[in-house]
C-alpha positions in Angstrom: -4.5 15.6 -27.5 -2.8 12.9 -26.3 0.9 13.2 -25.4 3.3 10.2 -24.9 5.2 10.7 -21.5 8.0 9.2 -19.9 8.8 9.5 -15.9 11.3 7.3 -13.3 9.9 5.6 -10.1 12.5 3.9 -8.3 15.3 4.3 -10.7 13.2 2.5 -13.4 11.6 4.2 -16.3 7.8 3.9 -17.0 5.9 5.1 -19.8 2.3 7.0 -20.3 0.0 8.8 -22.0 -1.6 12.0 -20.9 -5.3 12.7 -22.8 -6.4 16.5 -23.1 -9.8 17.2 -23.7 -10.8 18.8 -26.6 -12.3 22.5 -25.2 -9.5 23.4 -22.7 -8.6 27.2 -23.6 -5.0 28.4 -22.9 -4.0 29.4 -19.2 -7.6 27.2 -17.9 -7.1 24.4 -15.4 -9.1 21.3 -15.5 -9.5 18.2 -12.9 -7.5 15.2 -14.4 -7.6 11.4 -12.8 -5.3 9.2 -12.8 -6.2 5.8 -14.3 -4.3 2.1 -13.3 -4.6 -0.8 -14.9 -5.1 -4.1 -13.6 -3.3 -7.7 -12.8 -0.1 -7.9 -15.2 -1.6 -5.7 -17.7 -1.1 -2.8 -19.8 -2.3 0.7 -19.7 -4.1 -0.1 -23.2 -6.6 -2.5 -21.6 -10.1 -2.0 -22.0 -10.8 -1.3 -18.6 -8.1 1.6 -18.9 -9.4 2.8 -22.2 -12.9 3.0 -21.8 -12.7 5.0 -18.4 -10.3 7.4 -19.8 -12.5 8.0 -22.7 -15.1 8.3 -20.6 -13.7 11.2 -18.6 -11.9 12.9 -21.5 -15.7 13.2 -23.0 -16.8 15.0 -19.6 -13.8 17.4 -19.8 -11.2 15.9 -17.5 -7.4 15.1 -18.3 -6.7 11.5 -18.0 -3.1 9.7 -17.4 -2.5 6.5 -17.5 0.6 4.3 -17.8 2.1 1.1 -17.6 3.2 -0.2 -14.3 7.2 -1.3 -13.6 7.4 -4.2 -15.1 4.7 -4.4 -17.6 3.8 -2.9 -20.8 6.7 -0.5 -22.5 7.9 0.2 -18.7 10.9 -0.9 -17.4 11.2 -3.4 -15.2 11.4 -7.0 -14.4 9.0 -8.4 -16.4 5.7 -9.8 -14.1 7.3 -8.2 -10.8 4.4 -7.0 -9.8 5.2 -5.5 -5.9 2.4 -3.9 -4.7 3.7 -1.2 -2.8 6.2 -0.5 -6.3 3.1 0.4 -7.8 2.0 2.7 -5.0 5.2 4.6 -5.5 4.9 5.0 -8.6 1.7 6.2 -8.8 2.6 8.9 -6.6 5.2 9.2 -9.2 2.8 9.9 -12.1 0.7 12.5 -9.7 4.1 14.4 -9.2 4.4 14.5 -13.3 0.7 15.4 -13.7 0.8 18.6 -11.2 3.1 20.0 -13.7 1.6 19.4 -16.8 0.0 22.4 -18.4 -3.8 22.3 -18.3 -3.8 20.5 -14.7 -5.4 22.1 -11.4 -2.7 20.5 -9.2 -5.4 20.3 -6.3 -8.0 18.9 -8.2 -6.5 14.9 -9.8 -8.0 11.6 -8.0 -7.2 8.3 -9.5 -9.4 5.4 -10.6 -8.5 1.6 -10.8 -9.6 -1.7 -11.9 -8.7 -5.6 -9.6 -5.6 -4.7 -8.8 -5.1 -1.6 -9.7 -8.6 -0.3 -8.0 -6.1 -1.8 -4.5 -3.4 0.7 -5.5 -5.5 3.5 -5.9 -6.8 3.0 -2.8 -3.3 2.5 -1.0 -2.0 5.4 -3.0 -4.6 8.1 -2.0 -4.9 6.4 2.5 -1.2 7.6 1.9 -1.0 10.8 -0.1 -3.2 13.6 0.5 -2.6 15.2 -2.9 -5.3 12.7 -4.3 -8.3 14.5 -4.2 -10.8 11.7 -5.2 -10.5 7.9 -5.5 -12.7 5.6 -7.7 -12.4 1.5 -6.7 -13.9 -0.6 -9.6 -13.7 -4.5 -8.7 -11.2 -4.2 -6.1 -9.6 -5.7 -2.7 -8.7 -4.8 0.5 -6.9 -7.4 2.2 -4.8 -10.2 -0.1 -4.7 -12.8 2.2 -8.6 -13.1 2.4 -9.3 -12.1 -1.4 -6.6 -15.5 -2.4 -8.2 -17.7 0.6 -11.8 -16.5 -1.4 -10.6 -17.0 -4.9 -8.9 -20.5 -4.0 -12.1 -22.4 -3.1 -12.2 -25.6 -4.3 -11.1 -28.7 -2.1 -7.7 -28.2 -1.3 -7.2 -25.2 -3.6 -6.0 -22.8 -0.8 -3.5 -25.2 0.5 -2.0 -25.7 -3.0 -1.7 -21.6 -3.4 0.2 -21.3 -0.2 2.6 -24.4 -1.0 3.1 -22.4 -3.6 4.3 -19.5 -2.0 6.4 -22.1 0.1 8.0 -23.7 -2.2 8.9 -20.2 -3.9 10.8 -18.9 -0.7 12.5 -22.2 -0.9 13.6 -21.8 -4.4 14.9 -18.6 -4.1 16.8 -19.6 -0.7 18.4 -22.4 -2.4 19.2 -21.0 -6.4 18.8 -17.0 -5.6 16.6 -17.1 -8.2 12.9 -16.3 -8.5 10.4 -19.4 -8.9 8.3 -18.9 -12.1 4.0 -19.3 -11.7 1.3 -19.0 -13.6 -0.6 -15.9 -13.8 -3.5 -18.0 -13.5 -2.2 -20.0 -10.3 -2.1 -16.6 -8.2 -5.4 -15.6 -9.6 -7.7 -17.9 -11.3 -9.9 -16.4 -14.1 -12.6 -18.4 -15.6 -11.6 -19.7 -19.2 -14.9 -17.2 -20.6 -13.2 -13.7 -18.7 -10.0 -14.4 -20.3 -10.6 -12.8 -23.5 -10.2 -9.7 -21.5 -6.6 -10.7 -20.4 -4.7 -7.9 -23.2 -2.3 -8.8 -25.5 1.0 -8.1 -23.9 -0.1 -9.3 -20.6 2.2 -10.9 -18.5 1.6 -14.6 -18.2 4.4 -16.5 -16.7 5.1 -14.4 -12.8 7.7 -14.7 -10.1 5.8 -15.8 -7.2 6.8 -13.2 -5.1 4.1 -11.1 -7.1 1.7 -13.6 -5.6 3.1 -13.2 -1.9 3.3 -9.2 -2.3 -0.1 -9.6 -3.5 -0.8 -11.7 -0.3 0.8 -9.6 1.7 -1.5 -6.3 0.9 -3.9 -4.5 3.2 -5.4 -1.5 0.8 -8.5 -1.7 3.5 -6.3 -0.7 6.3 -5.4 2.4 3.9 -9.2 3.5 3.0 -9.7 4.6 6.3 -7.4 7.8 5.9 -9.1 9.3 2.3 -12.0 10.8 4.4 -12.7 13.3 4.1 -11.8 13.2 0.2 -14.1 11.2 -1.7 -14.4 7.8 -2.9 -16.8 5.5 -4.8 -16.3 1.9 -4.5 -17.9 -0.3 -7.6 -18.4 -3.9 -8.0 -20.3 -6.7 -9.6 -22.6 -8.3 -7.0 -21.4 -11.7 -8.8 -17.7 -11.0 -9.4 -16.0 -14.0 -10.9 -12.4 -13.1 -10.1 -12.1 -10.9 -7.4 -15.0 -11.6 -4.7 -17.7 -8.6 -4.0 -17.1 -9.2 0.3 -13.5 -7.4 -0.7 -15.6 -4.1 -1.8 -17.9 -4.4 0.9 -15.5 -4.9 3.7 -13.6 -1.7 2.8 -16.7 0.0 2.9 -17.4 -0.6 6.3 -14.2 0.7 7.3 -14.4 3.8 4.9 -15.1 7.5 6.2 -17.3 10.0 4.6 -18.3 10.7 1.3 -17.9 7.1 0.1 -20.4 5.9 -1.8 -20.6 1.8 -2.9 -22.6 0.2 -5.8 -22.7 -3.2 -6.6 -24.1 -3.9 -10.5 -25.7 -6.9 -11.9 -25.5 -7.6 -15.2 -21.7 -7.4 -15.6 -18.7 -9.4 -14.0 -14.9 -8.5 -13.0 -14.3 -6.5 -16.2 -17.1 -3.8 -15.8 -15.8 -1.3 -17.8 -14.0 -3.5 -20.9 -17.8 -4.7 -21.0 -19.2 -1.7 -21.5 -22.2 -1.4 -18.9 -24.1 1.8 -19.6 -25.1 1.8 -15.9 -21.4 2.0 -14.9 -21.1 4.9 -17.1 -24.2 6.4 -15.5 -23.4 6.0 -11.9 -19.7 7.4 -12.4 -21.0 10.4 -14.5 -23.4 10.8 -11.6 -21.0 10.6 -8.8 -18.3 12.9 -10.3 -20.9 15.6 -11.4 -21.6 15.6 -7.4 -18.1 15.1 -5.9 -15.9 15.7 -8.4 -17.4 18.1 -10.7 -14.7 19.4 -13.6 -16.5 23.2 -12.7 -17.5 24.5 -9.7 -17.8 23.2 -6.4 -18.2 19.7 -5.1 -21.7 19.1 -2.9 -21.3 19.5 1.0 -20.2 16.6 2.2 -22.8 14.4 4.3 -23.3 12.7 7.4 -22.6 8.4 7.5 -21.3 6.9 3.7 
């Protein structure tokens, strides 16, 4: 059963969908996951719909929603402020905790790419999130951009874009618009994953917000709640080193898996090994029924 929902975050009305798996008995409470979309995308992206369907098939309730300024949600188009997305995720949790059929104490959050950074940060900030899954995520915006803009002079051009944006705002009072691909380069062969209705032109403040955002500073606060970090061993968009560095900073229990044979959009690419790892991790650390495994020492 799919239920269209809306909720408020910082005065904006955000649009979402809650999916309840088949077989939930009257009065039964199931664990749930909030699934966050990526950079300027929507809740109908493949790396949202695929894990949502997978979680539903395994027996979890899921919620997905459009971030402020994206999809069907209100807000300035393309103004993607990381901390506003963290706030929106916490307000989504408020709604899901009160939803029929959901165990309010067992709600996890999962995100891909930009959504993964938001998921980690929100989990570190809000103890109500009972588990966290990060796919192709990042923990340090400044280092991420330096590695993404790694050609001759590219990072200097990126920093100049930020400077030009600040000067433009001071001079005109308006935001300078830039291409999403000038913020986050995506190889042409992967741009088919940039779904319809994704934001293409964005205010430069979006890039500044990402540059300043540091989910790696929050990941150590999530323990002893379980964390699963996943990344492609060769990622054409977000450097694999971002997830490795978060793993170093994480508490226990945290698992990290690096996958060959897939790229940045690992869920949209329907990688079987990704599915197997997530299913096994859920059974051990966040099962639909029964108690999770006792935490072990170390990662």
